[in-house]
C-alpha positions in Angstrom: 126.5 49.3 114.3 129.4 47.4 112.6 131.3 44.8 114.7 134.6 46.2 115.9 137.7 44.2 115.4 140.9 45.1 117.2 143.9 44.2 115.0 147.5 44.4 116.0 150.2 44.8 113.3 153.6 46.1 112.5 154.5 49.2 110.6 155.6 48.5 107.1 155.1 50.4 103.8 152.4 47.8 102.8 150.6 48.6 106.1 150.8 52.3 105.7 147.3 52.7 104.1 145.8 50.7 107.0 147.6 52.7 109.8 146.8 56.0 108.1 143.1 55.2 108.1 142.9 55.1 104.3 141.2 51.6 104.0 137.8 50.7 105.5 135.4 47.9 105.1 131.6 48.0 104.7 130.8 45.2 107.2 133.5 45.6 110.0 134.9 48.5 111.9 138.7 47.7 112.2 140.8 49.3 114.8 144.4 49.1 113.8 147.0 49.0 116.6 150.7 49.4 115.7 152.4 46.9 118.1 156.0 45.8 117.6 156.8 42.1 118.4 159.4 43.5 120.9 156.3 44.8 122.8 155.1 41.2 123.2 152.6 41.3 120.3 152.7 37.5 119.7 152.6 36.6 123.4 149.8 39.1 124.1 147.7 37.5 121.4 148.4 33.8 121.9 148.5 33.8 125.7 146.0 36.5 126.6 143.9 37.1 123.4 144.4 40.8 124.0 143.6 41.5 120.3 140.9 40.1 118.1 143.4 39.6 115.2 147.1 39.9 115.0 150.1 39.8 112.6 151.6 36.7 114.1 154.8 34.7 113.9 154.3 31.8 111.4 156.2 29.5 113.7 154.2 30.3 116.8 151.0 30.0 114.8 151.9 26.5 113.6 152.8 25.5 117.2 149.5 27.0 118.5 147.5 25.0 115.9 149.4 21.9 116.9 148.5 22.4 120.5 144.9 23.2 120.0 144.9 26.9 120.8 141.7 28.3 119.3 143.2 30.5 116.5 142.8 30.6 112.8 144.6 32.4 110.0 144.0 33.6 106.5 146.7 33.3 103.8 147.9 36.9 104.2 151.7 37.2 104.9 152.6 40.6 106.2 156.3 39.9 106.8 158.8 38.0 104.8 162.6 37.7 105.0 165.5 35.6 103.6 167.7 34.2 106.3 171.1 34.8 104.7 171.3 38.5 105.4 170.0 38.0 108.9 173.0 35.7 109.8 175.9 37.5 111.6 179.2 36.2 112.9 181.9 37.2 115.3 184.8 38.1 113.0 187.4 36.6 115.5 185.7 33.2 115.8 187.4 31.5 112.8 184.1 31.3 110.9 185.0 31.6 107.2 181.7 30.2 105.9 178.5 28.4 107.0 180.2 24.9 107.5 182.3 26.5 110.3 179.2 27.0 112.3 179.0 23.3 113.2 179.4 22.9 117.0 179.3 26.6 117.6 177.1 28.7 119.9 174.5 30.7 117.9 172.2 33.3 119.4 168.5 33.4 118.6 165.7 35.6 119.9 163.9 32.4 120.8 164.1 28.8 119.5 160.6 29.0 118.1 161.3 32.3 116.3 160.4 31.9 112.6 163.6 33.4 111.3 165.5 30.9 113.5 163.5 27.9 112.2 164.1 29.0 108.6 167.8 29.6 109.2 168.4 26.2 110.9 166.9 24.4 107.9 168.7 26.7 105.4 172.0 25.8 107.0 171.3 22.1 106.7 169.7 22.1 103.2 171.8 24.7 101.4 175.1 24.5 103.3 175.4 21.1 104.8 175.6 22.2 108.4 174.4 19.6 111.0 172.1 22.0 112.9 171.7 19.7 115.8 175.5 20.1 116.5 174.9 23.7 117.3 174.2 25.1 120.8 171.3 27.6 120.4 171.4 30.4 122.9 168.0 32.1 123.2 167.0 35.4 124.6 163.4 34.7 125.5 160.8 32.0 126.2 158.8 30.9 123.3 155.4 32.3 122.7 153.9 28.8 123.1 155.7 26.4 125.4 157.0 23.2 123.7 158.9 20.2 125.1 161.8 19.9 122.7 163.5 16.6 121.8 166.5 15.8 124.1 169.0 15.9 121.3 168.5 19.6 120.7 170.9 21.8 122.6 169.3 25.0 123.9 170.7 27.5 126.5 168.7 30.4 127.9 170.4 33.8 128.3 169.0 36.6 130.4 168.0 38.7 127.4 169.1 39.8 123.9 171.5 42.4 125.4 173.3 39.6 127.2 173.6 37.6 124.0 174.9 40.6 122.1 177.6 41.2 124.8 178.7 37.6 124.4 178.5 38.0 120.6 181.0 40.9 120.7 183.3 39.0 123.1 183.1 35.9 120.9 181.6 33.4 123.4 178.5 33.5 121.2 180.0 32.9 117.8 177.1 33.8 115.5 173.7 35.5 115.8 170.6 34.9 113.7 168.0 37.6 114.2 165.3 39.3 112.2 166.3 42.8 113.1 169.7 44.4 113.0 171.7 43.6 116.2 172.9 46.6 118.2 176.6 45.9 117.8 176.2 45.7 114.0 174.2 49.0 113.9 176.9 50.7 116.0 179.6 49.5 113.7 181.4 47.2 116.2 184.6 45.9 114.5 184.2 42.5 116.0 181.0 41.6 114.1 179.8 41.3 110.5 177.4 39.4 108.3 178.1 35.7 107.8 178.0 36.1 104.0 180.1 38.7 102.3 177.6 38.7 99.4 174.3 38.2 101.2 172.3 39.7 98.4 173.8 37.1 96.0 173.0 34.3 98.3 169.4 35.4 98.7 169.0 35.9 94.9 170.2 32.3 94.5 167.7 31.1 97.1 164.9 32.9 95.2 165.9 31.3 91.9 166.3 27.8 93.4 163.3 27.8 95.8 161.0 30.1 93.9 159.6 32.0 96.9 160.3 34.8 99.4 160.1 33.0 102.8 157.1 33.8 104.9 157.7 35.1 108.4 154.3 36.3 109.7 150.7 35.3 109.1 147.4 37.1 109.8 145.7 35.3 112.6 142.5 35.8 114.5 140.5 34.3 117.3 138.6 31.2 116.1 135.4 32.2 117.8 135.2 35.4 115.6 134.9 33.4 112.3 132.3 31.2 113.9 130.3 34.3 114.9 131.1 36.3 111.7 131.6 33.9 108.7 132.4 37.0 106.6 135.5 37.9 108.6 138.2 35.7 106.9 137.3 37.1 103.4 137.1 40.7 104.9 140.6 40.4 106.4 142.0 39.1 103.1 140.3 41.9 101.1 141.5 44.6 103.5 145.2 43.7 103.4 145.1 43.2 99.6 143.7 46.6 99.1 146.3 48.1 101.4 149.1 46.2 99.7 148.0 47.3 96.2 147.7 50.9 97.3 151.2 50.9 98.9 152.6 49.4 95.7 151.2 52.2 93.6 153.2 54.7 95.6 156.4 53.3 94.0 155.3 54.9 90.7 156.7 58.1 92.1 160.6 57.8 91.9 161.0 60.0 94.9 158.5 58.3 97.2 161.2 56.4 99.1 164.1 58.0 101.1 166.4 55.6 99.2 168.2 57.6 96.4 167.7 54.8 93.9 164.7 53.1 95.4 162.6 53.1 92.2 165.4 51.7 90.2 166.0 49.0 92.8 162.3 48.2 92.6 162.7 47.8 88.8 165.8 45.6 89.2 163.9 43.3 91.6 161.2 42.9 89.1 163.8 41.7 86.6 164.9 38.9 88.9 161.7 36.9 88.9 158.5 36.5 86.9 156.1 36.3 89.9 155.0 38.6 92.7 157.0 37.7 95.8 154.5 39.4 98.1 151.4 37.7 96.6 148.9 36.5 99.2 146.6 33.5 98.9 147.0 29.8 99.5 147.9 28.4 96.1 150.7 30.9 95.2 152.3 30.1 98.6 151.7 26.4 98.9 155.3 25.3 98.6 156.4 28.1 101.0 153.8 27.0 103.6 154.4 23.3 103.2 158.2 23.6 103.5 157.8 25.6 106.7 155.4 23.1 108.2 158.0 20.4 107.5 160.7 22.4 109.2 158.5 22.9 112.3 158.0 19.2 112.6 161.7 18.4 111.9 162.8 20.7 114.7 160.5 19.3 117.3 158.1 22.2 117.4 155.0 20.4 116.1 154.0 16.8 116.6 153.1 16.3 113.0 153.5 18.0 109.6 150.4 20.2 109.0 148.9 20.8 105.6 148.3 24.2 104.0 144.5 23.5 104.1 144.7 22.7 107.8 146.6 25.9 108.7 144.6 28.4 106.7 140.8 28.9 106.6 139.2 29.1 103.1 138.3 32.6 102.0 136.3 31.7 98.9 136.5 33.5 95.6 137.2 37.0 96.9 138.6 40.1 95.2 140.2 43.1 96.8 
């Protein structure tokens, strides 16, 4: 009987072949569980080890490694986002551009949240905003508890709904979140994106930095790789096979509900000469090392971890 591995992950086009049961493995029996982060996926893995493996916040993973929690990860990156289109502002708060965010109150899902970590550093690096001047208003406790430096200003709200109410009123001036905030979805006239041309800002980021920022990693309980040395390579192979199968579906111009989805896919390919979703350590080294630096700078990890320390070797594997 094959060892059974319970794996929690989100629902994206690249995970469709996994959740549909179209990908299997000769050594392991994988049970795929669709679990949204808002259902506590990260906390249930890191605090209770409810799953054997998990699509996990990159930030929480770095903190877990830093604190000695027995987890490993393979260089598979299921979720990526630019920060610029995830930044929202109250339109009545006098915020014309990023520099006006200095000294303001900005909502986050949590301080440790990967999008928040990326956004803080992007503000400083690209737009010259002193991020330590900001008061960060968080909706939840971090997945892994961290004692933050005293010069970082963090307030805790009751929940995200409370932050969104303040955001509409203008007492929270901006909101950085990885999913569309409810007031924005509902078309509230008080809120909008920070950047009028968020796409242009993100395309500039892609040209300048050369990567699509990593949000999530594929983590698993350390004891499993000690018991089953073949597991890291198996996980990598599995997700690569699913990603390639999902990519082939774009050959049908009517596969997506987007009217011009295929043409947008082609336009994206014209913007860069690399695969922005490529897994593996070397193609993502700069991406990984930059984030490890951000984590350390923001008081989340005690030192800057290397890419080799964060991800287990998978050898010369093919999907």
